[in-house]
Residue, then its C-alpha position, 0 to 999 in steps of 0.5 A: m534878623k533872627t530877633g526880627k523875626i521872633l518880634i514878628g512872630l510874637s506880634f503876629l501870635i498876639v493878633v491871632l488870640l486877640a481875634a480869636t476871642g473877639g474882644a474889644v481889645a482886638d477891636r481897638i488895637f486892630g480893628f478886627s473881630l470874629l463878630d466882623k466876620v459874623f455880621p461883616g459891615k454891621s456897628v456894634i449897635d447893629r449886632k446887638i440889634v441882630s442878636e435880640e431879634s434872633v432871640v425873639i425869632k428863636v423863642a417865637e418859633e419854639a414856642s408858638p406850636s405850644v400856644v393856643t387860642v381859646s374860642v367860645e360859643t354861648p347860646a344866641r339871644r336877641v338884645l333890645q336896645l335903645n334907638p337914638f332916633g326913637g323906638f328900639s331895635s334888637r341885635v343877636e348876641g352869641g350864637t358864633p365862635q368868638d376868640i377871647g383868650t390864649g393858653f399854653i399846652v403843658s402835656q402831650d395828651g391835652l392839658i392846657v393852662t390859661n386864666k379862669h377868667v378867660v373861661s368864666s362865661g357859664d355852664e351853657a358856654k361851649y369852648k375850644v382851642i385853636t393850635k398854630d396850625d389851625k386844628e380845633y379841639e373841643v374842651t371836654q373838662i374845665s378845672r378851676d384853680p380856686a386860689n388863683d386866676i388859673a383854669i386847666l382845660k382838658i382836650e382829647a388829643t395826643g402828640l401835642k408839644p408842651v412848653e417848657l416851664g422855668e422858675s420864677s424865684n430867681l426873677k431880676v427887674g430888667q430881664f428880657v421877656v417874650a409875650i405870646g397871644t391872641a391880641l384883642g381877641e383877634f390877631r392869633h399868635t401876636v409876639t410882644t417883647g419888654v423887660i420885667s418892669g416890677l416884681g412882687r405886685g399886688i392887683t385886684a382881678g375880676s369884677v365885684f359887679e360880676g359877682y366876685v372879685e379876688r386879690l393877686d399878690n406877688v404878680i410880675q409887672t411886664d411893659a411888654a404889650i399885652n392886650p385883652g386876648n392875651s390872658g392865659g398866654p405865656l410870658l417866656n424868658s430868652a431861652g423860651q421857658v415860661i416864666g409866667i401866665n399873663v393875667a391883666i392889663a392896668q387901665d388907663a396906662q401905656n405898657v403896664g401889664f401883669a403876669i402870675p409867677v410860673d411857680t404858682v402855676k406849677s403848684a396849681l399843676s402839682q395839686y391838679n394832678s395829684a388830686g384829679g382836680f382843684p378843691a372847692k374854694a371858700y368865698l368871703g365876697v370883698e373887694y379890699q385894699m391893704i392899709s400899710k403901717d404908713a398909711a395907718e399912722s398918717n390917717n390915724v386908722p388900724q392896719g387891715a383889709y379896707v373894704v372897697r365893695v361887698v358883693a350883694g348876697s355874699p357871706a360878707e354882706i349876710g355877716g354884716i361887713k359894710t363898705q369902708d370897714v377895716i377888717t383888722k383880725i380874722d381868727g385872732e390873727d393880725l391882717r398886715t400888708e405881709k399878711t393880707l386877707g387873701d393870704a388868711m383866707t388861703n387855708k379856708k373851706p366853705g362852711d368854715v365860721l370866721q370870727l371877725e374884728i372889724w374897725r368902724n367909726n373909731q370902734t372895734i366890732k366883732l362879727a362871725l360868719t360862714l363862708s360859702e362856696f366860690s361859684q363861677 
């Protein structure tokens, strides 16, 4: 009898211990788990969904007050257009505020990070930011990072809630992410979710037809829905920390978006705070694509930067660079996949003279050209 009581007591203790852990063993043997108490009547899949929903809701609630919509107003102008039934008609462009992008607050006294291309409408444009509670603030100062598609806006405000900046050096493919932004320039504080689809990607931002292009290397690829208007908004991890700034989408693709790593944003902020702004950027004026070692061997061409387009009136055009040239060296340094044209330009300044080696028509040509200052 005494032995029976001991066995019953031990069995009860095991049940309690396994139930307390909420472990899979307790689920299989006794059909009981603490998760059943938290989510009664739900399957393991249901619990996982509820858990993920809770994470997204928490991130959205905590981060949204730090996310702003960027609005622009350009001078009104009348534009003529051809009428398909004959003659011309006209319409008025500008003159009213238009939501064009997103930003996020990084200081209580009114510093906001966004993309440089979001605030590139010219000197006559007037920008405002609108917070989650619909308060509007005039942008009093814009500082554009010369090396990245990043801009820092200043508004006159106090007591704002800044985001928490995370780390991007330890990101993993498959990691869960949340994006918040003004989708399509219309739907403010849209929340989307996804994963990190790739790391270390290289993309071209801007447009040669707008007078500038730049290569963005080491960006984050994500399948979280990012639409026009999301540019400048935060890409967040499950802890609600910013790990990137949404910058671009791939044309003619679904769920392929890109974000600049937050470590790059933090470096830009550090430079801005220490110098009170950003230094002038040296301007070359080419759109290019790096030729890898394998591609060079397959096509019997040298490694380097293949020139896709040359901006009219740029130092590149004035200096003699042509479309389909391959820039193989800058100031004696070889250009490779691991040493891109963008890398070689990082420490260059307006007025610097570049010594270039160009491969053209199976010949090596040497050129010298003077860099100008990048202007928006």
